[in-house]
C-alpha positions as YAML, in Angstrom:
chain: A
units: angstrom
residues:
- id: 1
  name: UNK
  ca: [-7.21, -39.81, 31.41]
- id: 2
  name: UNK
  ca: [-5.80, -40.32, 34.84]
- id: 3
  name: UNK
  ca: [-7.44, -41.72, 37.96]
- id: 4
  name: UNK
  ca: [-6.00, -41.73, 41.48]
- id: 5
  name: UNK
  ca: [-6.97, -41.64, 45.12]
- id: 6
  name: UNK
  ca: [-5.14, -38.62, 46.50]
- id: 7
  name: UNK
  ca: [-4.77, -38.36, 50.29]
- id: 8
  name: UNK
  ca: [-4.77, -34.97, 52.07]
- id: 9
  name: UNK
  ca: [-1.58, -33.14, 51.13]
- id: 10
  name: UNK
  ca: [-0.84, -35.67, 48.38]
- id: 11
  name: UNK
  ca: [-0.02, -35.07, 44.73]
- id: 12
  name: UNK
  ca: [-0.77, -36.78, 41.45]
- id: 13
  name: UNK
  ca: [1.21, -36.26, 38.24]
- id: 14
  name: UNK
  ca: [0.04, -37.27, 34.78]
- id: 15
  name: UNK
  ca: [2.67, -37.26, 32.00]
- id: 16
  name: UNK
  ca: [1.31, -36.84, 28.49]
- id: 17
  name: UNK
  ca: [3.38, -36.82, 25.30]
- id: 18
  name: UNK
  ca: [2.77, -34.64, 22.27]
- id: 19
  name: UNK
  ca: [1.48, -36.68, 19.33]
- id: 20
  name: UNK
  ca: [1.55, -33.89, 16.73]
- id: 21
  name: UNK
  ca: [4.03, -31.17, 15.81]
- id: 22
  name: UNK
  ca: [3.34, -27.84, 17.50]
- id: 23
  name: UNK
  ca: [2.76, -26.14, 14.14]
- id: 24
  name: UNK
  ca: [4.94, -23.73, 12.18]
- id: 25
  name: UNK
  ca: [6.36, -22.06, 15.30]
- id: 26
  name: UNK
  ca: [9.49, -23.87, 16.57]
- id: 27
  name: UNK
  ca: [8.87, -26.19, 19.53]
- id: 28
  name: UNK
  ca: [11.45, -24.24, 21.57]
- id: 29
  name: UNK
  ca: [8.92, -21.40, 21.82]
- id: 30
  name: UNK
  ca: [6.42, -23.63, 23.68]
- id: 31
  name: UNK
  ca: [6.03, -22.33, 27.19]
- id: 32
  name: UNK
  ca: [6.91, -18.78, 26.22]
- id: 33
  name: UNK
  ca: [4.69, -15.72, 26.03]
- id: 34
  name: UNK
  ca: [4.45, -16.40, 22.26]
- id: 35
  name: UNK
  ca: [3.22, -20.00, 22.46]
- id: 36
  name: UNK
  ca: [1.40, -20.61, 25.73]
- id: 37
  name: UNK
  ca: [-0.41, -23.86, 26.56]
- id: 38
  name: UNK
  ca: [-3.61, -23.86, 28.64]
- id: 39
  name: UNK
  ca: [-5.27, -26.94, 30.10]
- id: 40
  name: UNK
  ca: [-8.84, -26.79, 31.39]
- id: 41
  name: UNK
  ca: [-10.43, -29.44, 33.55]
- id: 42
  name: UNK
  ca: [-12.98, -30.37, 36.15]
- id: 43
  name: UNK
  ca: [-12.72, -32.66, 39.17]
- id: 44
  name: UNK
  ca: [-15.92, -34.06, 40.68]
- id: 45
  name: UNK
  ca: [-15.94, -35.94, 43.94]
- id: 46
  name: UNK
  ca: [-17.99, -36.88, 47.00]
- id: 47
  name: UNK
  ca: [-16.60, -35.34, 50.17]
- id: 48
  name: UNK
  ca: [-16.32, -37.01, 53.59]
- id: 49
  name: UNK
  ca: [-19.87, -35.83, 54.43]
- id: 50
  name: UNK
  ca: [-21.39, -37.43, 51.32]
- id: 51
  name: UNK
  ca: [-21.87, -34.11, 49.51]
- id: 52
  name: UNK
  ca: [-20.93, -33.82, 45.82]
- id: 53
  name: UNK
  ca: [-18.25, -31.20, 45.16]
- id: 54
  name: UNK
  ca: [-16.48, -30.00, 42.04]
- id: 55
  name: UNK
  ca: [-13.41, -28.00, 41.17]
- id: 56
  name: UNK
  ca: [-12.90, -26.34, 37.79]
- id: 57
  name: UNK
  ca: [-9.33, -25.44, 37.00]
- id: 58
  name: UNK
  ca: [-7.12, -23.84, 34.39]
- id: 59
  name: UNK
  ca: [-3.42, -24.63, 34.20]
- id: 60
  name: UNK
  ca: [-0.85, -22.71, 32.18]
- id: 61
  name: UNK
  ca: [2.54, -23.44, 30.65]
- id: 62
  name: UNK
  ca: [4.15, -20.25, 29.42]
- id: 63
  name: UNK
  ca: [2.64, -16.78, 29.43]
- id: 64
  name: UNK
  ca: [4.43, -13.69, 30.68]
- id: 65
  name: UNK
  ca: [6.34, -15.66, 33.35]
- id: 66
  name: UNK
  ca: [7.45, -18.42, 30.95]
- id: 67
  name: UNK
  ca: [7.19, -22.16, 31.48]
- id: 68
  name: UNK
  ca: [8.86, -24.25, 34.14]
- id: 69
  name: UNK
  ca: [10.74, -27.35, 32.99]
- id: 70
  name: UNK
  ca: [11.78, -30.48, 34.84]
- id: 71
  name: UNK
  ca: [13.99, -33.43, 33.87]
- id: 72
  name: UNK
  ca: [11.89, -36.61, 33.84]
- id: 73
  name: UNK
  ca: [13.31, -39.81, 35.38]
- id: 74
  name: UNK
  ca: [13.38, -41.35, 31.87]
- id: 75
  name: UNK
  ca: [15.76, -38.64, 30.65]
- id: 76
  name: UNK
  ca: [13.51, -36.21, 28.78]
- id: 77
  name: UNK
  ca: [12.60, -32.64, 29.70]
- id: 78
  name: UNK
  ca: [8.95, -32.00, 30.43]
- id: 79
  name: UNK
  ca: [7.03, -28.76, 30.84]
- id: 80
  name: UNK
  ca: [5.33, -28.31, 34.20]
- id: 81
  name: UNK
  ca: [1.82, -26.84, 34.15]
- id: 82
  name: UNK
  ca: [1.16, -24.26, 36.86]
- id: 83
  name: UNK
  ca: [-2.17, -23.03, 38.27]
- id: 84
  name: UNK
  ca: [-3.30, -19.96, 36.31]
- id: 85
  name: UNK
  ca: [-4.53, -16.77, 37.95]
- id: 86
  name: UNK
  ca: [-7.93, -17.10, 36.24]
- id: 87
  name: UNK
  ca: [-10.31, -19.90, 35.28]
- id: 88
  name: UNK
  ca: [-10.38, -21.64, 38.68]
- id: 89
  name: UNK
  ca: [-13.52, -22.21, 40.75]
- id: 90
  name: UNK
  ca: [-14.62, -24.66, 43.44]
- id: 91
  name: UNK
  ca: [-17.76, -25.47, 45.41]
...
């Protein structure tokens, strides 16, 4: 899990390695329309007025538009999760 205080307009990135093989389909297909990765989550917080808020989100790596990749500062290529068009809701 990752914890951070994120200021307005700020970003937070959490890098997570894969601990198991991706299965019988070659890893190169990860992030394609044939092997898409979804990540679901929920953020709960207290806003500046003391009211509890929450955001449910779904991120995607792959699908019909494919997955975006980025070279990490330690020299490996990582897949970048993007907001999905569905599965997102906020109070």
